[in-house]
C-alpha atoms as an extended CHARMM CRD file, in Angstrom:
* protein
*
       179  EXT
         1         1  UNK       CA            -25.5040000000      -47.8140000000       -6.4730000000  PROA      1               0.0000000000
         2         2  UNK       CA            -23.4980000000      -48.0420000000       -3.1780000000  PROA      2               0.0000000000
         3         3  UNK       CA            -21.1180000000      -45.5520000000       -2.0240000000  PROA      3               0.0000000000
         4         4  UNK       CA            -18.5220000000      -48.9460000000       -1.6740000000  PROA      4               0.0000000000
         5         5  UNK       CA            -18.7800000000      -49.1170000000       -5.3120000000  PROA      5               0.0000000000
         6         6  UNK       CA            -18.6230000000      -45.4590000000       -5.7520000000  PROA      6               0.0000000000
         7         7  UNK       CA            -15.2310000000      -45.1470000000       -4.1770000000  PROA      7               0.0000000000
         8         8  UNK       CA            -14.4610000000      -48.1820000000       -5.8040000000  PROA      8               0.0000000000
         9         9  UNK       CA            -14.8420000000      -45.8070000000       -8.9680000000  PROA      9               0.0000000000
        10        10  UNK       CA            -13.6090000000      -43.0290000000       -8.0060000000  PROA      10              0.0000000000
        11        11  UNK       CA            -10.0080000000      -44.4760000000       -6.8250000000  PROA      11              0.0000000000
        12        12  UNK       CA             -9.6430000000      -46.4320000000      -10.1450000000  PROA      12              0.0000000000
        13        13  UNK       CA             -9.9420000000      -42.9580000000      -11.9180000000  PROA      13              0.0000000000
        14        14  UNK       CA             -6.8590000000      -41.5960000000       -9.8080000000  PROA      14              0.0000000000
        15        15  UNK       CA             -5.1110000000      -44.2400000000       -9.7370000000  PROA      15              0.0000000000
        16        16  UNK       CA             -5.7020000000      -43.6860000000      -14.2830000000  PROA      16              0.0000000000
        17        17  UNK       CA             -4.5670000000      -40.2650000000      -13.8350000000  PROA      17              0.0000000000
        18        18  UNK       CA             -1.2100000000      -40.6330000000      -11.6040000000  PROA      18              0.0000000000
        19        19  UNK       CA              0.0520000000      -43.8970000000      -14.1480000000  PROA      19              0.0000000000
        20        20  UNK       CA              2.7590000000      -40.9440000000      -15.7880000000  PROA      20              0.0000000000
        21        21  UNK       CA              6.4940000000      -42.0980000000      -14.4610000000  PROA      21              0.0000000000
        22        22  UNK       CA              7.2920000000      -38.3450000000      -12.5560000000  PROA      22              0.0000000000
        23        23  UNK       CA             10.5260000000      -37.0470000000      -11.6410000000  PROA      23              0.0000000000
        24        24  UNK       CA             11.3360000000      -35.7010000000       -8.1560000000  PROA      24              0.0000000000
        25        25  UNK       CA             10.3620000000      -32.2410000000       -8.9430000000  PROA      25              0.0000000000
        26        26  UNK       CA              6.6090000000      -33.5180000000      -10.7840000000  PROA      26              0.0000000000
        27        27  UNK       CA              5.9600000000      -35.8240000000       -7.8690000000  PROA      27              0.0000000000
        28        28  UNK       CA              3.5680000000      -33.0280000000       -5.4340000000  PROA      28              0.0000000000
        29        29  UNK       CA              2.1990000000      -31.8510000000       -8.7160000000  PROA      29              0.0000000000
        30        30  UNK       CA              1.3000000000      -36.1380000000       -9.6480000000  PROA      30              0.0000000000
        31        31  UNK       CA              0.0440000000      -36.2460000000       -5.7180000000  PROA      31              0.0000000000
        32        32  UNK       CA             -1.9630000000      -33.2260000000       -6.6050000000  PROA      32              0.0000000000
        33        33  UNK       CA             -3.4660000000      -34.7310000000       -9.1450000000  PROA      33              0.0000000000
        34        34  UNK       CA             -4.4970000000      -37.9600000000       -7.3770000000  PROA      34              0.0000000000
        35        35  UNK       CA             -5.1260000000      -36.3960000000       -3.8680000000  PROA      35              0.0000000000
        36        36  UNK       CA             -7.7460000000      -33.3540000000       -5.2670000000  PROA      36              0.0000000000
        37        37  UNK       CA            -10.3770000000      -36.0200000000       -6.5820000000  PROA      37              0.0000000000
        38        38  UNK       CA            -10.1870000000      -37.9270000000       -3.4780000000  PROA      38              0.0000000000
        39        39  UNK       CA            -10.8470000000      -35.0010000000       -1.0560000000  PROA      39              0.0000000000
        40        40  UNK       CA            -13.3360000000      -33.5480000000       -3.3390000000  PROA      40              0.0000000000
        41        41  UNK       CA            -15.6570000000      -36.8860000000       -3.2310000000  PROA      41              0.0000000000
        42        42  UNK       CA            -14.8870000000      -36.7270000000        0.7530000000  PROA      42              0.0000000000
        43        43  UNK       CA            -16.1080000000      -33.5080000000        1.0520000000  PROA      43              0.0000000000
        44        44  UNK       CA            -19.9930000000      -34.8730000000       -0.7210000000  PROA      44              0.0000000000
        45        45  UNK       CA            -19.7140000000      -37.6890000000        1.8160000000  PROA      45              0.0000000000
        46        46  UNK       CA            -18.8280000000      -35.4300000000        4.6050000000  PROA      46              0.0000000000
        47        47  UNK       CA            -21.9250000000      -33.2770000000        3.8130000000  PROA      47              0.0000000000
        48        48  UNK       CA            -23.9940000000      -36.9420000000        2.9930000000  PROA      48              0.0000000000
        49        49  UNK       CA            -24.5840000000      -35.4780000000       -0.8270000000  PROA      49              0.0000000000
        50        50  UNK       CA            -24.9330000000      -38.5330000000       -2.6540000000  PROA      50              0.0000000000
        51        51  UNK       CA            -26.5560000000      -36.8290000000       -5.7710000000  PROA      51              0.0000000000
        52        52  UNK       CA            -23.1540000000      -34.5850000000       -5.5790000000  PROA      52              0.0000000000
        53        53  UNK       CA            -20.7930000000      -37.8820000000       -5.5290000000  PROA      53              0.0000000000
        54        54  UNK       CA            -23.1040000000      -39.5520000000       -8.7590000000  PROA      54              0.0000000000
        55        55  UNK       CA            -21.9400000000      -35.5980000000       -9.6000000000  PROA      55              0.0000000000
        56        56  UNK       CA            -18.7920000000      -36.3000000000       -9.4670000000  PROA      56              0.0000000000
        57        57  UNK       CA            -18.0700000000      -39.2940000000      -11.0350000000  PROA      57              0.0000000000
        58        58  UNK       CA            -20.1160000000      -38.4190000000      -14.1280000000  PROA      58              0.0000000000
        59        59  UNK       CA            -18.4680000000      -35.6560000000      -15.0700000000  PROA      59              0.0000000000
        60        60  UNK       CA            -14.9980000000      -36.1700000000      -13.4690000000  PROA      60              0.0000000000
        61        61  UNK       CA            -15.8570000000      -39.7110000000      -16.0210000000  PROA      61              0.0000000000
        62        62  UNK       CA            -16.8620000000      -38.4880000000      -19.2550000000  PROA      62              0.0000000000
        63        63  UNK       CA            -13.7810000000      -35.9140000000      -19.0870000000  PROA      63              0.0000000000
        64        64  UNK       CA            -11.7540000000      -38.2440000000      -18.5490000000  PROA      64              0.0000000000
        65        65  UNK       CA            -13.4340000000      -40.1350000000      -21.5950000000  PROA      65              0.0000000000
        66        66  UNK       CA            -13.1550000000      -37.2010000000      -23.9470000000  PROA      66              0.0000000000
        67        67  UNK       CA             -9.8740000000      -36.2380000000      -23.1110000000  PROA      67              0.0000000000
        68        68  UNK       CA             -8.9280000000      -39.4460000000      -24.3160000000  PROA      68              0.0000000000
        69        69  UNK       CA             -9.8190000000      -39.3170000000      -27.2230000000  PROA      69              0.0000000000
        70        70  UNK       CA             -9.1420000000      -36.0050000000      -28.0020000000  PROA      70              0.0000000000
        71        71  UNK       CA             -5.2780000000      -37.4510000000      -27.2290000000  PROA      71              0.0000000000
        72        72  UNK       CA             -6.1790000000      -40.5220000000      -29.6790000000  PROA      72              0.0000000000
        73        73  UNK       CA             -6.8760000000      -37.5110000000      -32.0990000000  PROA      73              0.0000000000
        74        74  UNK       CA             -4.3320000000      -35.7120000000      -32.0390000000  PROA      74              0.0000000000
        75        75  UNK       CA             -1.4840000000      -37.5270000000      -31.3550000000  PROA      75              0.0000000000
        76        76  UNK       CA             -0.6380000000      -38.3940000000      -34.8410000000  PROA      76              0.0000000000
        77        77  UNK       CA             -0.7360000000      -34.2180000000      -35.8030000000  PROA      77              0.0000000000
        78        78  UNK       CA              1.7360000000      -32.1330000000      -34.3770000000  PROA      78              0.0000000000
        79        79  UNK       CA             -0.1140000000      -30.6010000000      -31.7740000000  PROA      79              0.0000000000
        80        80  UNK       CA             -0.2800000000      -34.2260000000      -30.3360000000  PROA      80              0.0000000000
        81        81  UNK       CA              3.5570000000      -34.2020000000      -29.7490000000  PROA      81              0.0000000000
        82        82  UNK       CA              5.0410000000      -33.3070000000      -26.2040000000  PROA      82              0.0000000000
        83        83  UNK       CA              7.5960000000      -30.1120000000      -25.9710000000  PROA      83              0.0000000000
        84        84  UNK       CA              9.9690000000      -33.7300000000      -24.6820000000  PROA      84              0.0000000000
        85        85  UNK       CA              8.8790000000      -35.1670000000      -27.9850000000  PROA      85              0.0000000000
        86        86  UNK       CA              6.5760000000      -38.0610000000      -26.0610000000  PROA      86              0.0000000000
        87        87  UNK       CA              3.3370000000      -38.6640000000      -27.7920000000  PROA      87              0.0000000000
        88        88  UNK       CA             -0.3420000000      -37.4550000000      -26.2180000000  PROA      88              0.0000000000
        89        89  UNK       CA              0.2830000000      -34.2230000000      -25.6970000000  PROA      89              0.0000000000
        90        90  UNK       CA             -3.1880000000      -32.6770000000      -26.7320000000  PROA      90              0.0000000000
        91        91  UNK       CA             -5.1890000000      -31.9260000000      -24.0570000000  PROA      91              0.0000000000
        92        92  UNK       CA             -3.4960000000      -32.4150000000      -21.1250000000  PROA      92              0.0000000000
        93        93  UNK       CA             -5.2180000000      -35.2060000000      -19.1700000000  PROA      93              0.0000000000
        94        94  UNK       CA             -3.2910000000      -34.3350000000      -15.7890000000  PROA      94              0.0000000000
        95        95  UNK       CA             -4.7370000000      -30.7670000000      -16.1780000000  PROA      95              0.0000000000
        96        96  UNK       CA             -8.1260000000      -32.0360000000      -17.2730000000  PROA      96              0.0000000000
        97        97  UNK       CA             -8.1910000000      -34.3270000000      -13.8290000000  PROA      97              0.0000000000
        98        98  UNK       CA             -8.0340000000      -31.6780000000      -11.4890000000  PROA      98              0.0000000000
        99        99  UNK       CA             -9.9600000000      -29.2570000000      -13.1590000000  PROA      99              0.0000000000
       100       100  UNK       CA            -12.6670000000      -31.7180000000      -12.6660000000  PROA      100             0.0000000000
       101       101  UNK       CA            -12.7250000000      -31.5400000000       -9.1240000000  PROA      101             0.0000000000
       102       102  UNK       CA            -12.6110000000      -27.9180000000       -8.8990000000  PROA      102             0.0000000000
       103       103  UNK       CA            -15.1810000000      -26.9720000000      -11.1840000000  PROA      103             0.0000000000
       104       104  UNK       CA            -17.0980000000      -29.4830000000       -9.5280000000  PROA      104             0.0000000000
       105       105  UNK       CA            -16.6010000000      -27.8720000000       -6.4060000000  PROA      105             0.0000000000
       106       106  UNK       CA            -17.2980000000      -24.1390000000       -7.4150000000  PROA      106             0.0000000000
       107       107  UNK       CA            -20.4380000000      -25.5810000000       -9.2930000000  PROA      107             0.0000000000
       108       108  UNK       CA            -21.5540000000      -27.4440000000       -6.5010000000  PROA      108             0.0000000000
       109       109  UNK       CA            -20.7530000000      -25.9370000000       -3.5890000000  PROA      109             0.0000000000
       110       110  UNK       CA            -19.6600000000      -22.2350000000       -4.4100000000  PROA      110             0.0000000000
       111       111  UNK       CA            -16.0890000000      -20.5780000000       -4.5250000000  PROA      111             0.0000000000
       112       112  UNK       CA            -14.9070000000      -20.7680000000       -0.7920000000  PROA      112             0.0000000000
       113       113  UNK       CA            -14.8940000000      -24.7320000000       -1.9120000000  PROA      113             0.0000000000
       114       114  UNK       CA            -13.5270000000      -24.0910000000       -5.4430000000  PROA      114             0.0000000000
       115       115  UNK       CA            -10.5570000000      -21.2860000000       -5.0990000000  PROA      115             0.0000000000
       116       116  UNK       CA             -8.3530000000      -23.6830000000       -3.3900000000  PROA      116             0.0000000000
       117       117  UNK       CA             -9.0030000000      -26.3660000000       -6.2090000000  PROA      117             0.0000000000
       118       118  UNK       CA             -8.4860000000      -23.8870000000       -8.5880000000  PROA      118             0.0000000000
       119       119  UNK       CA             -5.2120000000      -22.7030000000       -6.6630000000  PROA      119             0.0000000000
       120       120  UNK       CA             -4.0240000000      -26.1750000000       -6.8680000000  PROA      120             0.0000000000
       121       121  UNK       CA             -5.0380000000      -26.6130000000      -10.9710000000  PROA      121             0.0000000000
       122       122  UNK       CA             -2.6300000000      -23.5880000000      -11.5000000000  PROA      122             0.0000000000
       123       123  UNK       CA             -0.1020000000      -25.3770000000       -9.5420000000  PROA      123             0.0000000000
       124       124  UNK       CA             -0.5550000000      -28.8550000000      -11.4990000000  PROA      124             0.0000000000
       125       125  UNK       CA             -0.7740000000      -26.9120000000      -14.8250000000  PROA      125             0.0000000000
       126       126  UNK       CA              2.3330000000      -24.6750000000      -14.0240000000  PROA      126             0.0000000000
       127       127  UNK       CA              4.4140000000      -27.5880000000      -13.5250000000  PROA      127             0.0000000000
       128       128  UNK       CA              3.1000000000      -29.7550000000      -16.7680000000  PROA      128             0.0000000000
       129       129  UNK       CA              4.3870000000      -26.7260000000      -18.5960000000  PROA      129             0.0000000000
       130       130  UNK       CA              7.3080000000      -26.0070000000      -16.3170000000  PROA      130             0.0000000000
       131       131  UNK       CA              8.7230000000      -29.6020000000      -17.4800000000  PROA      131             0.0000000000
       132       132  UNK       CA              8.1960000000      -30.0950000000      -20.5990000000  PROA      132             0.0000000000
       133       133  UNK       CA              5.0110000000      -32.1170000000      -20.6980000000  PROA      133             0.0000000000
       134       134  UNK       CA              2.7560000000      -30.0050000000      -22.2590000000  PROA      134             0.0000000000
       135       135  UNK       CA              2.4770000000      -26.6000000000      -23.5870000000  PROA      135             0.0000000000
       136       136  UNK       CA              0.1890000000      -24.1470000000      -22.4300000000  PROA      136             0.0000000000
       137       137  UNK       CA             -2.6150000000      -24.4520000000      -25.3370000000  PROA      137             0.0000000000
       138       138  UNK       CA             -2.5070000000      -28.3850000000      -24.1240000000  PROA      138             0.0000000000
       139       139  UNK       CA             -3.0500000000      -27.2110000000      -20.5860000000  PROA      139             0.0000000000
       140       140  UNK       CA             -5.6120000000      -24.6190000000      -21.4980000000  PROA      140             0.0000000000
       141       141  UNK       CA             -7.6720000000      -26.9000000000      -23.7800000000  PROA      141             0.0000000000
       142       142  UNK       CA             -7.9400000000      -29.9130000000      -20.6880000000  PROA      142             0.0000000000
       143       143  UNK       CA             -9.1000000000      -27.4820000000      -18.4650000000  PROA      143             0.0000000000
       144       144  UNK       CA            -12.1830000000      -25.8150000000      -20.5090000000  PROA      144             0.0000000000
       145       145  UNK       CA            -13.4680000000      -29.5370000000      -21.6750000000  PROA      145             0.0000000000
       146       146  UNK       CA            -13.0040000000      -30.3280000000      -18.0420000000  PROA      146             0.0000000000
       147       147  UNK       CA            -14.5920000000      -27.5890000000      -17.3960000000  PROA      147             0.0000000000
       148       148  UNK       CA            -17.7020000000      -27.2450000000      -19.3820000000  PROA      148             0.0000000000
       149       149  UNK       CA            -18.6410000000      -31.0900000000      -18.9990000000  PROA      149             0.0000000000
       150       150  UNK       CA            -18.8020000000      -30.1890000000      -15.5970000000  PROA      150             0.0000000000
       151       151  UNK       CA            -21.2530000000      -27.5390000000      -16.4450000000  PROA      151             0.0000000000
       152       152  UNK       CA            -23.3890000000      -30.2560000000      -17.7420000000  PROA      152             0.0000000000
       153       153  UNK       CA            -23.4350000000      -32.6430000000      -15.2660000000  PROA      153             0.0000000000
       154       154  UNK       CA            -22.7210000000      -30.5700000000      -11.8660000000  PROA      154             0.0000000000
       155       155  UNK       CA            -25.9820000000      -28.8290000000      -10.3420000000  PROA      155             0.0000000000
       156       156  UNK       CA            -25.9940000000      -26.2220000000       -7.5480000000  PROA      156             0.0000000000
       157       157  UNK       CA            -26.4660000000      -28.4320000000       -4.3360000000  PROA      157             0.0000000000
       158       158  UNK       CA            -28.9230000000      -25.3320000000       -3.3760000000  PROA      158             0.0000000000
       159       159  UNK       CA            -30.5770000000      -24.5950000000       -7.0290000000  PROA      159             0.0000000000
       160       160  UNK       CA            -33.7250000000      -23.0060000000       -7.2960000000  PROA      160             0.0000000000
       161       161  UNK       CA            -35.4550000000      -23.6820000000      -10.4690000000  PROA      161             0.0000000000
       162       162  UNK       CA            -38.1890000000      -21.3530000000      -12.0580000000  PROA      162             0.0000000000
       163       163  UNK       CA            -40.0740000000      -22.2260000000      -15.1760000000  PROA      163             0.0000000000
       164       164  UNK       CA            -42.6830000000      -21.0540000000      -17.1280000000  PROA      164             0.0000000000
       165       165  UNK       CA            -46.1810000000      -23.2290000000      -17.2420000000  PROA      165             0.0000000000
       166       166  UNK       CA            -48.9530000000      -22.4430000000      -19.6970000000  PROA      166             0.0000000000
       167       167  UNK       CA            -51.7910000000      -23.9180000000      -20.2920000000  PROA      167             0.0000000000
       168       168  UNK       CA            -54.6770000000      -23.4010000000      -22.3880000000  PROA      168             0.0000000000
       169       169  UNK       CA            -56.5530000000      -20.2140000000      -20.4190000000  PROA      169             0.0000000000
       170       170  UNK       CA            -53.9900000000      -19.4550000000      -17.7590000000  PROA      170             0.0000000000
       171       171  UNK       CA            -50.3270000000      -19.0260000000      -17.3830000000  PROA      171             0.0000000000
       172       172  UNK       CA            -47.9230000000      -19.6830000000      -14.0930000000  PROA      172             0.0000000000
       173       173  UNK       CA            -44.6080000000      -20.4620000000      -12.5900000000  PROA      173             0.0000000000
       174       174  UNK       CA            -43.2480000000      -23.1150000000      -10.7940000000  PROA      174             0.0000000000
       175       175  UNK       CA            -40.9120000000      -22.5520000000       -8.5070000000  PROA      175             0.0000000000
       176       176  UNK       CA            -38.9220000000      -24.7970000000       -7.1070000000  PROA      176             0.0000000000
       177       177  UNK       CA            -35.9080000000      -24.8940000000       -4.7480000000  PROA      177             0.0000000000
       178       178  UNK       CA            -33.8880000000      -28.2040000000       -3.2740000000  PROA      178             0.0000000000
       179       179  UNK       CA            -32.3940000000      -27.2670000000       -0.3970000000  PROA      179             0.0000000000
């Protein structure tokens, strides 16, 4: 997969995330929802971390698919109705999308990258609740979903793996460190 293909895929994901009609006080949060994934991918690009870029796209893509499936499943229930009466309220897609970026940054590169991204998550989540697009349960569910998906798909950049090796007459350890 070329970097162009990866970049085009990420741009399509960002455009999907920002397709809601925004009011003036929602616009900065909607912009942050689209910008944070672009910044996240830019960090993988600047670090020349192709594997990290693929992990981010897989994590964000799976999170988006699962979030959309849950929104369809809950739409006909009380949980699917937003506080403003619109459909597809549970879970929050905006929150899930920004948490994909924040969780990736924290899991792959550590808290010095993750903490600022989680501040953006807090802002976007607060705006979604404050503007009656979601309830707190919606944004918490979207965040938990993306956080869990990130844990499945993202490995630390400088990971150390230790595994036991057991043979018929011997025992050992395999130590692997990625740099």
